PDB file of N, H, CA, C and O in Angstrom:
ATOM      1  N   UNK A   1     105.877  68.381 -78.749  1.00  0.00           N
ATOM      2  CA  UNK A   1     105.648  69.726 -78.245  1.00  0.00           C
ATOM      3  C   UNK A   1     105.781  69.660 -76.724  1.00  0.00           C
ATOM      4  O   UNK A   1     105.153  68.825 -76.073  1.00  0.00           O
ATOM      5  N   UNK A   2     106.572  70.514 -76.188  1.00  0.00           N
ATOM      6  H   UNK A   2     107.083  71.192 -76.717  1.00  0.00           H
ATOM      7  CA  UNK A   2     106.813  70.485 -74.749  1.00  0.00           C
ATOM      8  C   UNK A   2     105.811  71.342 -73.987  1.00  0.00           C
ATOM      9  O   UNK A   2     105.347  70.953 -72.914  1.00  0.00           O
ATOM     10  N   UNK A   3     105.481  72.486 -74.526  1.00  0.00           N
ATOM     11  H   UNK A   3     105.857  72.802 -75.397  1.00  0.00           H
ATOM     12  CA  UNK A   3     104.602  73.410 -73.814  1.00  0.00           C
ATOM     13  C   UNK A   3     103.861  74.268 -74.829  1.00  0.00           C
ATOM     14  O   UNK A   3     104.416  74.655 -75.858  1.00  0.00           O
ATOM     15  N   UNK A   4     102.608  74.559 -74.529  1.00  0.00           N
ATOM     16  H   UNK A   4     102.157  74.246 -73.694  1.00  0.00           H
ATOM     17  CA  UNK A   4     101.808  75.413 -75.393  1.00  0.00           C
ATOM     18  C   UNK A   4     101.151  76.483 -74.547  1.00  0.00           C
ATOM     19  O   UNK A   4     100.382  76.185 -73.633  1.00  0.00           O
ATOM     20  N   UNK A   5     101.454  77.708 -74.852  1.00  0.00           N
ATOM     21  H   UNK A   5     102.079  77.950 -75.595  1.00  0.00           H
ATOM     22  CA  UNK A   5     100.815  78.838 -74.194  1.00  0.00           C
ATOM     23  C   UNK A   5     100.410  79.825 -75.280  1.00  0.00           C
ATOM     24  O   UNK A   5     101.212  80.182 -76.143  1.00  0.00           O
ATOM     25  N   UNK A   6      99.170  80.254 -75.225  1.00  0.00           N
ATOM     26  H   UNK A   6      98.519  79.964 -74.524  1.00  0.00           H
ATOM     27  CA  UNK A   6      98.660  81.238 -76.173  1.00  0.00           C
ATOM     28  C   UNK A   6      98.467  82.540 -75.402  1.00  0.00           C
ATOM     29  O   UNK A   6      97.766  82.563 -74.390  1.00  0.00           O
ATOM     30  N   UNK A   7      99.078  83.614 -75.870  1.00  0.00           N
ATOM     31  H   UNK A   7      99.647  83.595 -76.693  1.00  0.00           H
ATOM     32  CA  UNK A   7      98.938  84.918 -75.210  1.00  0.00           C
ATOM     33  C   UNK A   7      97.461  85.303 -75.162  1.00  0.00           C
ATOM     34  O   UNK A   7      96.712  85.022 -76.097  1.00  0.00           O
ATOM     35  N   UNK A   8      97.047  85.942 -74.075  1.00  0.00           N
ATOM     36  H   UNK A   8      97.656  86.170 -73.315  1.00  0.00           H
ATOM     37  CA  UNK A   8      95.617  86.259 -73.900  1.00  0.00           C
ATOM     38  C   UNK A   8      94.968  86.946 -75.099  1.00  0.00           C
ATOM     39  O   UNK A   8      93.823  86.638 -75.433  1.00  0.00           O
ATOM     40  N   UNK A   9      95.658  87.848 -75.739  1.00  0.00           N
ATOM     41  H   UNK A   9      96.588  88.097 -75.468  1.00  0.00           H
ATOM     42  CA  UNK A   9      95.052  88.559 -76.862  1.00  0.00           C
ATOM     43  C   UNK A   9      94.838  87.668 -78.090  1.00  0.00           C
ATOM     44  O   UNK A   9      94.115  88.050 -79.010  1.00  0.00           O
ATOM     45  N   UNK A  10      95.462  86.481 -78.111  1.00  0.00           N
ATOM     46  H   UNK A  10      96.049  86.170 -77.363  1.00  0.00           H
ATOM     47  CA  UNK A  10      95.324  85.558 -79.229  1.00  0.00           C
ATOM     48  C   UNK A  10      94.473  84.338 -78.888  1.00  0.00           C
ATOM     49  O   UNK A  10      94.239  83.487 -79.746  1.00  0.00           O
ATOM     50  N   UNK A  11      94.011  84.248 -77.649  1.00  0.00           N
ATOM     51  H   UNK A  11      94.201  84.939 -76.952  1.00  0.00           H
ATOM     52  CA  UNK A  11      93.189  83.112 -77.242  1.00  0.00           C
ATOM     53  C   UNK A  11      91.807  83.198 -77.887  1.00  0.00           C
ATOM     54  O   UNK A  11      91.330  84.272 -78.253  1.00  0.00           O
ATOM     55  N   UNK A  12      91.182  82.020 -78.013  1.00  0.00           N
ATOM     56  H   UNK A  12      91.569  81.148 -77.715  1.00  0.00           H
ATOM     57  CA  UNK A  12      89.829  81.887 -78.558  1.00  0.00           C
ATOM     58  C   UNK A  12      89.753  82.303 -80.028  1.00  0.00           C
ATOM     59  O   UNK A  12      88.718  82.771 -80.505  1.00  0.00           O
ATOM     60  N   UNK A  13      90.873  82.122 -80.735  1.00  0.00           N
ATOM     61  H   UNK A  13      91.713  81.742 -80.348  1.00  0.00           H
ATOM     62  CA  UNK A  13      90.908  82.430 -82.163  1.00  0.00           C
ATOM     63  C   UNK A  13      91.316  81.216 -82.999  1.00  0.00           C
ATOM     64  O   UNK A  13      91.558  81.336 -84.200  1.00  0.00           O
ATOM     65  N   UNK A  14      91.389  80.055 -82.364  1.00  0.00           N
ATOM     66  H   UNK A  14      91.192  79.957 -81.388  1.00  0.00           H
ATOM     67  CA  UNK A  14      91.670  78.828 -83.098  1.00  0.00           C
ATOM     68  C   UNK A  14      93.118  78.390 -83.128  1.00  0.00           C
ATOM     69  O   UNK A  14      93.433  77.361 -83.726  1.00  0.00           O
ATOM     70  N   UNK A  15      94.010  79.142 -82.499  1.00  0.00           N
ATOM     71  H   UNK A  15      93.753  79.978 -82.013  1.00  0.00           H
ATOM     72  CA  UNK A  15      95.425  78.773 -82.540  1.00  0.00           C
ATOM     73  C   UNK A  15      95.716  77.500 -81.754  1.00  0.00           C
ATOM     74  O   UNK A  15      96.501  76.666 -82.205  1.00  0.00           O
ATOM     75  N   UNK A  16      95.101  77.338 -80.592  1.00  0.00           N
ATOM     76  H   UNK A  16      94.463  78.015 -80.226  1.00  0.00           H
ATOM     77  CA  UNK A  16      95.277  76.116 -79.807  1.00  0.00           C
ATOM     78  C   UNK A  16      94.733  74.903 -80.540  1.00  0.00           C
ATOM     79  O   UNK A  16      95.369  73.850 -80.573  1.00  0.00           O
ATOM     80  N   UNK A  17      93.559  75.055 -81.124  1.00  0.00           N
ATOM     81  H   UNK A  17      93.043  75.910 -81.097  1.00  0.00           H
ATOM     82  CA  UNK A  17      92.957  73.974 -81.909  1.00  0.00           C
ATOM     83  C   UNK A  17      93.856  73.601 -83.076  1.00  0.00           C
ATOM     84  O   UNK A  17      94.076  72.418 -83.338  1.00  0.00           O
ATOM     85  N   UNK A  18      94.377  74.599 -83.779  1.00  0.00           N
ATOM     86  H   UNK A  18      94.199  75.560 -83.566  1.00  0.00           H
ATOM     87  CA  UNK A  18      95.270  74.336 -84.912  1.00  0.00           C
ATOM     88  C   UNK A  18      96.529  73.599 -84.459  1.00  0.00           C
ATOM     89  O   UNK A  18      96.992  72.687 -85.143  1.00  0.00           O
ATOM     90  N   UNK A  19      97.080  73.986 -83.319  1.00  0.00           N
ATOM     91  H   UNK A  19      96.704  74.727 -82.763  1.00  0.00           H
ATOM     92  CA  UNK A  19      98.290  73.325 -82.810  1.00  0.00           C
ATOM     93  C   UNK A  19      98.008  71.864 -82.481  1.00  0.00           C
ATOM     94  O   UNK A  19      98.830  70.993 -82.770  1.00  0.00           O
ATOM     95  N   UNK A  20      96.861  71.591 -81.884  1.00  0.00           N
ATOM     96  H   UNK A  20      96.194  72.298 -81.649  1.00  0.00           H
ATOM     97  CA  UNK A  20      96.523  70.206 -81.545  1.00  0.00           C
ATOM     98  C   UNK A  20      96.284  69.397 -82.813  1.00  0.00           C
ATOM     99  O   UNK A  20      96.744  68.260 -82.910  1.00  0.00           O
ATOM    100  N   UNK A  21      95.576  69.960 -83.783  1.00  0.00           N
ATOM    101  H   UNK A  21      95.202  70.884 -83.704  1.00  0.00           H
ATOM    102  CA  UNK A  21      95.383  69.263 -85.059  1.00  0.00           C
ATOM    103  C   UNK A  21      96.730  68.930 -85.692  1.00  0.00           C
ATOM    104  O   UNK A  21      96.917  67.837 -86.226  1.00  0.00           O
ATOM    105  N   UNK A  22      97.661  69.868 -85.632  1.00  0.00           N
ATOM    106  H   UNK A  22      97.510  70.756 -85.198  1.00  0.00           H
ATOM    107  CA  UNK A  22      98.997  69.633 -86.195  1.00  0.00           C
ATOM    108  C   UNK A  22      99.685  68.469 -85.470  1.00  0.00           C
ATOM    109  O   UNK A  22     100.291  67.608 -86.108  1.00  0.00           O
ATOM    110  N   UNK A  23      99.590  68.449 -84.152  1.00  0.00           N
ATOM    111  H   UNK A  23      99.098  69.148 -83.634  1.00  0.00           H
ATOM    112  CA  UNK A  23     100.237  67.380 -83.393  1.00  0.00           C
ATOM    113  C   UNK A  23      99.590  66.024 -83.691  1.00  0.00           C
ATOM    114  O   UNK A  23     100.293  65.017 -83.772  1.00  0.00           O
ATOM    115  N   UNK A  24      98.268  65.981 -83.853  1.00  0.00           N
ATOM    116  H   UNK A  24      97.697  66.799 -83.787  1.00  0.00           H
ATOM    117  CA  UNK A  24      97.595  64.732 -84.207  1.00  0.00           C
ATOM    118  C   UNK A  24      98.082  64.261 -85.574  1.00  0.00           C
ATOM    119  O   UNK A  24      98.362  63.077 -85.759  1.00  0.00           O
ATOM    120  N   UNK A  25      98.182  65.176 -86.522  1.00  0.00           N
ATOM    121  H   UNK A  25      97.954  66.138 -86.371  1.00  0.00           H
ATOM    122  CA  UNK A  25      98.670  64.843 -87.864  1.00  0.00           C
ATOM    123  C   UNK A  25     100.090  64.283 -87.807  1.00  0.00           C
ATOM    124  O   UNK A  25     100.384  63.259 -88.424  1.00  0.00           O
ATOM    125  N   UNK A  26     100.965  64.957 -87.067  1.00  0.00           N
ATOM    126  H   UNK A  26     100.727  65.788 -86.566  1.00  0.00           H
ATOM    127  CA  UNK A  26     102.351  64.492 -86.937  1.00  0.00           C
ATOM    128  C   UNK A  26     102.426  63.139 -86.244  1.00  0.00           C
ATOM    129  O   UNK A  26     103.235  62.288 -86.613  1.00  0.00           O
ATOM    130  N   UNK A  27     101.575  62.943 -85.235  1.00  0.00           N
ATOM    131  H   UNK A  27     100.918  63.635 -84.935  1.00  0.00           H
ATOM    132  CA  UNK A  27     101.555  61.653 -84.539  1.00  0.00           C
ATOM    133  C   UNK A  27     101.174  60.534 -85.500  1.00  0.00           C
ATOM    134  O   UNK A  27     101.791  59.469 -85.495  1.00  0.00           O
ATOM    135  N   UNK A  28     100.164  60.773 -86.318  1.00  0.00           N
ATOM    136  H   UNK A  28      99.663  61.638 -86.322  1.00  0.00           H
ATOM    137  CA  UNK A  28      99.752  59.757 -87.296  1.00  0.00           C
ATOM    138  C   UNK A  28     100.894  59.453 -88.268  1.00  0.00           C
ATOM    139  O   UNK A  28     101.155  58.289 -88.572  1.00  0.00           O
ATOM    140  N   UNK A  29     101.569  60.487 -88.751  1.00  0.00           N
ATOM    141  H   UNK A  29     101.357  61.433 -88.503  1.00  0.00           H
ATOM    142  CA  UNK A  29     102.687  60.288 -89.675  1.00  0.00           C
ATOM    143  C   UNK A  29     103.802  59.465 -89.045  1.00  0.00           C
ATOM    144  O   UNK A  29     104.507  58.728 -89.734  1.00  0.00           O
ATOM    145  N   UNK A  30     103.954  59.597 -87.735  1.00  0.00           N
ATOM    146  H   UNK A  30     103.381  60.196 -87.176  1.00  0.00           H
ATOM    147  CA  UNK A  30     105.043  58.921 -87.024  1.00  0.00           C
ATOM    148  C   UNK A  30     104.603  57.618 -86.365  1.00  0.00           C
ATOM    149  O   UNK A  30     105.358  57.016 -85.602  1.00  0.00           O
ATOM    150  N   UNK A  31     103.369  57.183 -86.663  1.00  0.00           N
ATOM    151  H   UNK A  31     102.755  57.672 -87.283  1.00  0.00           H
ATOM    152  CA  UNK A  31     102.815  55.951 -86.081  1.00  0.00           C
ATOM    153  C   UNK A  31     102.781  55.993 -84.555  1.00  0.00           C
ATOM    154  O   UNK A  31     102.980  54.973 -83.895  1.00  0.00           O
ATOM    155  N   UNK A  32     102.534  57.150 -84.012  1.00  0.00           N
ATOM    156  H   UNK A  32     102.373  57.979 -84.547  1.00  0.00           H
ATOM    157  CA  UNK A  32     102.348  57.308 -82.561  1.00  0.00           C
ATOM    158  C   UNK A  32     100.870  57.101 -82.289  1.00  0.00           C
ATOM    159  O   UNK A  32     100.024  57.695 -82.956  1.00  0.00           O
ATOM    160  N   UNK A  33     100.554  56.260 -81.312  1.00  0.00           N
ATOM    161  H   UNK A  33     101.241  55.777 -80.770  1.00  0.00           H
ATOM    162  CA  UNK A  33      99.146  55.922 -81.101  1.00  0.00           C
ATOM    163  C   UNK A  33      98.469  56.677 -79.964  1.00  0.00           C
ATOM    164  O   UNK A  33      97.252  56.587 -79.808  1.00  0.00           O
ATOM    165  N   UNK A  34      99.239  57.425 -79.161  1.00  0.00           N
ATOM    166  H   UNK A  34     100.228  57.498 -79.288  1.00  0.00           H
ATOM    167  CA  UNK A  34      98.645  58.138 -78.036  1.00  0.00           C
ATOM    168  C   UNK A  34      99.359  59.466 -77.820  1.00  0.00           C
ATOM    169  O   UNK A  34     100.587  59.539 -77.862  1.00  0.00           O
ATOM    170  N   UNK A  35      98.580  60.506 -77.589  1.00  0.00           N
ATOM    171  H   UNK A  35      97.582  60.447 -77.555  1.00  0.00           H
ATOM    172  CA  UNK A  35      99.115  61.803 -77.168  1.00  0.00           C
ATOM    173  C   UNK A  35      98.736  62.013 -75.716  1.00  0.00           C
ATOM    174  O   UNK A  35      97.624  61.687 -75.300  1.00  0.00           O
ATOM    175  N   UNK A  36      99.656  62.554 -74.955  1.00  0.00           N
ATOM    176  H   UNK A  36     100.559  62.819 -75.293  1.00  0.00           H
ATOM    177  CA  UNK A  36      99.408  62.831 -73.539  1.00  0.00           C
ATOM    178  C   UNK A  36      99.760  64.274 -73.239  1.00  0.00           C
ATOM    179  O   UNK A  36     100.639  64.858 -73.873  1.00  0.00           O
ATOM    180  N   UNK A  37      99.057  64.846 -72.255  1.00  0.00           N
ATOM    181  H   UNK A  37      98.343  64.371 -71.740  1.00  0.00           H
ATOM    182  CA  UNK A  37      99.383  66.198 -71.830  1.00  0.00           C
ATOM    183  C   UNK A  37      99.064  66.359 -70.355  1.00  0.00           C
ATOM    184  O   UNK A  37      98.329  65.572 -69.758  1.00  0.00           O
ATOM    185  N   UNK A  38      99.644  67.408 -69.791  1.00  0.00           N
ATOM    186  H   UNK A  38     100.241  68.047 -70.276  1.00  0.00           H
ATOM    187  CA  UNK A  38      99.363  67.799 -68.417  1.00  0.00           C
ATOM    188  C   UNK A  38      98.821  69.217 -68.456  1.00  0.00           C
ATOM    189  O   UNK A  38      99.286  70.047 -69.236  1.00  0.00           O
ATOM    190  N   UNK A  39      97.845  69.487 -67.620  1.00  0.00           N
ATOM    191  H   UNK A  39      97.467  68.812 -66.986  1.00  0.00           H
ATOM    192  CA  UNK A  39      97.245  70.818 -67.584  1.00  0.00           C
ATOM    193  C   UNK A  39      96.757  71.090 -66.157  1.00  0.00           C
ATOM    194  O   UNK A  39      96.226  70.201 -65.492  1.00  0.00           O
ATOM    195  N   UNK A  40      96.945  72.317 -65.704  1.00  0.00           N
ATOM    196  H   UNK A  40      97.377  73.039 -66.245  1.00  0.00           H
ATOM    197  CA  UNK A  40      96.428  72.678 -64.390  1.00  0.00           C
ATOM    198  C   UNK A  40      94.913  72.550 -64.387  1.00  0.00           C
ATOM    199  O   UNK A  40      94.261  72.915 -65.365  1.00  0.00           O
ATOM    200  N   UNK A  41      94.353  72.045 -63.317  1.00  0.00           N
ATOM    201  H   UNK A  41      94.882  71.749 -62.523  1.00  0.00           H
ATOM    202  CA  UNK A  41      92.912  71.813 -63.211  1.00  0.00           C
ATOM    203  C   UNK A  41      92.100  73.085 -63.442  1.00  0.00           C
ATOM    204  O   UNK A  41      90.993  73.023 -63.976  1.00  0.00           O
ATOM    205  N   UNK A  42      92.638  74.230 -63.047  1.00  0.00           N
ATOM    206  H   UNK A  42      93.538  74.280 -62.613  1.00  0.00           H
ATOM    207  CA  UNK A  42      91.888  75.488 -63.177  1.00  0.00           C
ATOM    208  C   UNK A  42      92.033  76.128 -64.550  1.00  0.00           C
ATOM    209  O   UNK A  42      91.436  77.174 -64.806  1.00  0.00           O
ATOM    210  N   UNK A  43      92.812  75.523 -65.432  1.00  0.00           N
ATOM    211  H   UNK A  43      93.297  74.674 -65.224  1.00  0.00           H
ATOM    212  CA  UNK A  43      93.052  76.093 -66.754  1.00  0.00           C
ATOM    213  C   UNK A  43      91.810  75.901 -67.631  1.00  0.00           C
ATOM    214  O   UNK A  43      91.355  74.769 -67.799  1.00  0.00           O
ATOM    215  N   UNK A  44      91.253  76.976 -68.190  1.00  0.00           N
ATOM    216  H   UNK A  44      91.623  77.896 -68.053  1.00  0.00           H
ATOM    217  CA  UNK A  44      90.083  76.821 -69.047  1.00  0.00           C
ATOM    218  C   UNK A  44      90.343  75.994 -70.306  1.00  0.00           C
ATOM    219  O   UNK A  44      89.396  75.560 -70.962  1.00  0.00           O
ATOM    220  N   UNK A  45      91.607  75.770 -70.653  1.00  0.00           N
ATOM    221  H   UNK A  45      92.377  76.122 -70.120  1.00  0.00           H
ATOM    222  CA  UNK A  45      91.932  74.953 -71.827  1.00  0.00           C
ATOM    223  C   UNK A  45      91.528  73.491 -71.641  1.00  0.00           C
ATOM    224  O   UNK A  45      91.486  72.747 -72.620  1.00  0.00           O
ATOM    225  N   UNK A  46      91.234  73.063 -70.425  1.00  0.00           N
ATOM    226  H   UNK A  46      91.269  73.668 -69.629  1.00  0.00           H
ATOM    227  CA  UNK A  46      90.766  71.696 -70.198  1.00  0.00           C
ATOM    228  C   UNK A  46      89.560  71.416 -71.098  1.00  0.00           C
ATOM    229  O   UNK A  46      89.462  70.339 -71.685  1.00  0.00           O
ATOM    230  N   UNK A  47      88.656  72.369 -71.208  1.00  0.00           N
ATOM    231  H   UNK A  47      88.736  73.245 -70.731  1.00  0.00           H
ATOM    232  CA  UNK A  47      87.460  72.187 -72.046  1.00  0.00           C
ATOM    233  C   UNK A  47      87.852  72.005 -73.518  1.00  0.00           C
ATOM    234  O   UNK A  47      87.270  71.174 -74.215  1.00  0.00           O
ATOM    235  N   UNK A  48      88.824  72.769 -73.983  1.00  0.00           N
ATOM    236  H   UNK A  48      89.296  73.445 -73.416  1.00  0.00           H
ATOM    237  CA  UNK A  48      89.314  72.615 -75.357  1.00  0.00           C
ATOM    238  C   UNK A  48      89.868  71.218 -75.560  1.00  0.00           C
ATOM    239  O   UNK A  48      89.530  70.553 -76.539  1.00  0.00           O
ATOM    240  N   UNK A  49      90.717  70.764 -74.647  1.00  0.00           N
ATOM    241  H   UNK A  49      90.992  71.304 -73.851  1.00  0.00           H
ATOM    242  CA  UNK A  49      91.327  69.448 -74.790  1.00  0.00           C
ATOM    243  C   UNK A  49      90.258  68.354 -74.811  1.00  0.00           C
ATOM    244  O   UNK A  49      90.360  67.400 -75.583  1.00  0.00           O
ATOM    245  N   UNK A  50      89.242  68.490 -73.971  1.00  0.00           N
ATOM    246  H   UNK A  50      89.159  69.265 -73.344  1.00  0.00           H
ATOM    247  CA  UNK A  50      88.171  67.500 -73.969  1.00  0.00           C
ATOM    248  C   UNK A  50      87.411  67.529 -75.299  1.00  0.00           C
ATOM    249  O   UNK A  50      87.068  66.472 -75.830  1.00  0.00           O
ATOM    250  N   UNK A  51      87.148  68.701 -75.837  1.00  0.00           N
ATOM    251  H   UNK A  51      87.427  69.559 -75.406  1.00  0.00           H
ATOM    252  CA  UNK A  51      86.492  68.794 -77.148  1.00  0.00           C
ATOM    253  C   UNK A  51      87.346  68.163 -78.243  1.00  0.00           C
ATOM    254  O   UNK A  51      86.818  67.660 -79.235  1.00  0.00           O
ATOM    255  N   UNK A  52      88.661  68.191 -78.061  1.00  0.00           N
ATOM    256  H   UNK A  52      89.090  68.600 -77.256  1.00  0.00           H
ATOM    257  CA  UNK A  52      89.586  67.651 -79.055  1.00  0.00           C
ATOM    258  C   UNK A  52      89.858  66.156 -78.840  1.00  0.00           C
ATOM    259  O   UNK A  52      90.725  65.581 -79.498  1.00  0.00           O
ATOM    260  N   UNK A  53      89.117  65.529 -77.916  1.00  0.00           N
ATOM    261  H   UNK A  53      88.413  65.996 -77.381  1.00  0.00           H
ATOM    262  CA  UNK A  53      89.205  64.089 -77.737  1.00  0.00           C
ATOM    263  C   UNK A  53      90.090  63.605 -76.611  1.00  0.00           C
ATOM    264  O   UNK A  53      90.261  62.398 -76.444  1.00  0.00           O
ATOM    265  N   UNK A  54      90.658  64.510 -75.835  1.00  0.00           N
ATOM    266  H   UNK A  54      90.519  65.491 -75.971  1.00  0.00           H
ATOM    267  CA  UNK A  54      91.468  64.108 -74.690  1.00  0.00           C
ATOM    268  C   UNK A  54      90.561  63.774 -73.512  1.00  0.00           C
ATOM    269  O   UNK A  54      89.504  64.380 -73.333  1.00  0.00           O
ATOM    270  N   UNK A  55      90.988  62.808 -72.718  1.00  0.00           N
ATOM    271  H   UNK A  55      91.846  62.316 -72.863  1.00  0.00           H
ATOM    272  CA  UNK A  55      90.254  62.396 -71.529  1.00  0.00           C
ATOM    273  C   UNK A  55      91.178  62.474 -70.328  1.00  0.00           C
ATOM    274  O   UNK A  55      92.369  62.183 -70.435  1.00  0.00           O
ATOM    275  N   UNK A  56      90.639  62.861 -69.196  1.00  0.00           N
ATOM    276  H   UNK A  56      89.671  63.097 -69.108  1.00  0.00           H
ATOM    277  CA  UNK A  56      91.427  62.901 -67.963  1.00  0.00           C
ATOM    278  C   UNK A  56      91.660  61.466 -67.506  1.00  0.00           C
ATOM    279  O   UNK A  56      90.710  60.718 -67.275  1.00  0.00           O
ATOM    280  N   UNK A  57      92.909  61.094 -67.380  1.00  0.00           N
ATOM    281  H   UNK A  57      93.681  61.702 -67.568  1.00  0.00           H
ATOM    282  CA  UNK A  57      93.274  59.753 -66.921  1.00  0.00           C
ATOM    283  C   UNK A  57      93.526  59.728 -65.421  1.00  0.00           C
ATOM    284  O   UNK A  57      93.246  58.733 -64.752  1.00  0.00           O
ATOM    285  N   UNK A  58      94.052  60.822 -64.900  1.00  0.00           N
ATOM    286  H   UNK A  58      94.279  61.630 -65.443  1.00  0.00           H
ATOM    287  CA  UNK A  58      94.230  60.935 -63.459  1.00  0.00           C
ATOM    288  C   UNK A  58      94.436  62.397 -63.105  1.00  0.00           C
ATOM    289  O   UNK A  58      94.778  63.221 -63.954  1.00  0.00           O
ATOM    290  N   UNK A  59      94.224  62.693 -61.853  1.00  0.00           N
ATOM    291  H   UNK A  59      93.946  62.024 -61.164  1.00  0.00           H
ATOM    292  CA  UNK A  59      94.453  64.033 -61.325  1.00  0.00           C
ATOM    293  C   UNK A  59      95.290  63.888 -60.071  1.00  0.00           C
ATOM    294  O   UNK A  59      94.956  63.119 -59.170  1.00  0.00           O
ATOM    295  N   UNK A  60      96.377  64.634 -60.022  1.00  0.00           N
ATOM    296  H   UNK A  60      96.649  65.259 -60.754  1.00  0.00           H
ATOM    297  CA  UNK A  60      97.237  64.667 -58.840  1.00  0.00           C
ATOM    298  C   UNK A  60      97.477  66.115 -58.486  1.00  0.00           C
ATOM    299  O   UNK A  60      97.870  66.917 -59.333  1.00  0.00           O
ATOM    300  N   UNK A  61      97.241  66.445 -57.235  1.00  0.00           N
ATOM    301  H   UNK A  61      96.923  65.793 -56.547  1.00  0.00           H
ATOM    302  CA  UNK A  61      97.415  67.832 -56.825  1.00  0.00           C
ATOM    303  C   UNK A  61      96.492  68.716 -57.637  1.00  0.00           C
ATOM    304  O   UNK A  61      95.279  68.508 -57.652  1.00  0.00           O
ATOM    305  N   UNK A  62      97.048  69.681 -58.298  1.00  0.00           N
ATOM    306  H   UNK A  62      98.033  69.850 -58.286  1.00  0.00           H
ATOM    307  CA  UNK A  62      96.243  70.605 -59.112  1.00  0.00           C
ATOM    308  C   UNK A  62      96.452  70.376 -60.602  1.00  0.00           C
ATOM    309  O   UNK A  62      96.264  71.290 -61.404  1.00  0.00           O
ATOM    310  N   UNK A  63      96.844  69.148 -60.978  1.00  0.00           N
ATOM    311  H   UNK A  63      96.996  68.405 -60.326  1.00  0.00           H
ATOM    312  CA  UNK A  63      97.166  68.848 -62.372  1.00  0.00           C
ATOM    313  C   UNK A  63      96.347  67.673 -62.886  1.00  0.00           C
ATOM    314  O   UNK A  63      96.251  66.635 -62.232  1.00  0.00           O
ATOM    315  N   UNK A  64      95.753  67.851 -64.076  1.00  0.00           N
ATOM    316  H   UNK A  64      95.831  68.694 -64.607  1.00  0.00           H
ATOM    317  CA  UNK A  64      95.117  66.752 -64.796  1.00  0.00           C
ATOM    318  C   UNK A  64      96.146  66.154 -65.749  1.00  0.00           C
ATOM    319  O   UNK A  64      96.911  66.873 -66.392  1.00  0.00           O
ATOM    320  N   UNK A  65      96.151  64.846 -65.827  1.00  0.00           N
ATOM    321  H   UNK A  65      95.530  64.262 -65.305  1.00  0.00           H
ATOM    322  CA  UNK A  65      96.944  64.120 -66.811  1.00  0.00           C
ATOM    323  C   UNK A  65      95.943  63.579 -67.823  1.00  0.00           C
ATOM    324  O   UNK A  65      95.087  62.759 -67.492  1.00  0.00           O
ATOM    325  N   UNK A  66      96.063  64.046 -69.049  1.00  0.00           N
ATOM    326  H   UNK A  66      96.759  64.712 -69.317  1.00  0.00           H
ATOM    327  CA  UNK A  66      95.076  63.722 -70.071  1.00  0.00           C
ATOM    328  C   UNK A  66      95.745  62.974 -71.213  1.00  0.00           C
ATOM    329  O   UNK A  66      96.950  63.093 -71.433  1.00  0.00           O
ATOM    330  N   UNK A  67      94.931  62.190 -71.945  1.00  0.00           N
ATOM    331  H   UNK A  67      93.952  62.093 -71.767  1.00  0.00           H
ATOM    332  CA  UNK A  67      95.464  61.514 -73.116  1.00  0.00           C
ATOM    333  C   UNK A  67      94.394  61.350 -74.170  1.00  0.00           C
ATOM    334  O   UNK A  67      93.195  61.417 -73.897  1.00  0.00           O
ATOM    335  N   UNK A  68      94.865  61.134 -75.384  1.00  0.00           N
ATOM    336  H   UNK A  68      95.839  61.080 -75.606  1.00  0.00           H
ATOM    337  CA  UNK A  68      93.995  60.908 -76.535  1.00  0.00           C
ATOM    338  C   UNK A  68      94.619  59.842 -77.401  1.00  0.00           C
ATOM    339  O   UNK A  68      95.794  59.926 -77.756  1.00  0.00           O
ATOM    340  N   UNK A  69      93.832  58.840 -77.740  1.00  0.00           N
ATOM    341  H   UNK A  69      92.877  58.772 -77.452  1.00  0.00           H
ATOM    342  CA  UNK A  69      94.277  57.807 -78.676  1.00  0.00           C
ATOM    343  C   UNK A  69      94.222  58.380 -80.087  1.00  0.00           C
ATOM    344  O   UNK A  69      93.338  59.171 -80.416  1.00  0.00           O
ATOM    345  N   UNK A  70      95.167  57.974 -80.904  1.00  0.00           N
ATOM    346  H   UNK A  70      95.885  57.332 -80.637  1.00  0.00           H
ATOM    347  CA  UNK A  70      95.221  58.374 -82.305  1.00  0.00           C
ATOM    348  C   UNK A  70      94.780  57.169 -83.129  1.00  0.00           C
ATOM    349  O   UNK A  70      95.367  56.091 -83.032  1.00  0.00           O
ATOM    350  N   UNK A  71      93.761  57.356 -83.924  1.00  0.00           N
ATOM    351  H   UNK A  71      93.284  58.231 -84.002  1.00  0.00           H
ATOM    352  CA  UNK A  71      93.262  56.232 -84.743  1.00  0.00           C
ATOM    353  C   UNK A  71      93.429  56.548 -86.211  1.00  0.00           C
ATOM    354  O   UNK A  71      93.072  55.734 -87.062  1.00  0.00           O
TER     355      UNK A  71
END
C-alpha cells in the first residue's frame, strides 16, 4: 500500500483499522516480517498506528518513520 487517506466523513469508523489489519494479514501470507510507514507528526492517525502496534523509529523534520514487526 503506497498511501492511505480516509475522507473526513468516513474517519473514526474503523476503515483505517480494517486496512491495517488487511495489510498485516497480507504480510503474514507473504512472509514479510516488518511493516513500515511514514506519517506527519501532526496527523492524529499516529495514535491509531501506535494502537495497532507501530512504533516510532525516528523523526525527521515533520515526519515520523514507524514500523511494526509481524509475528
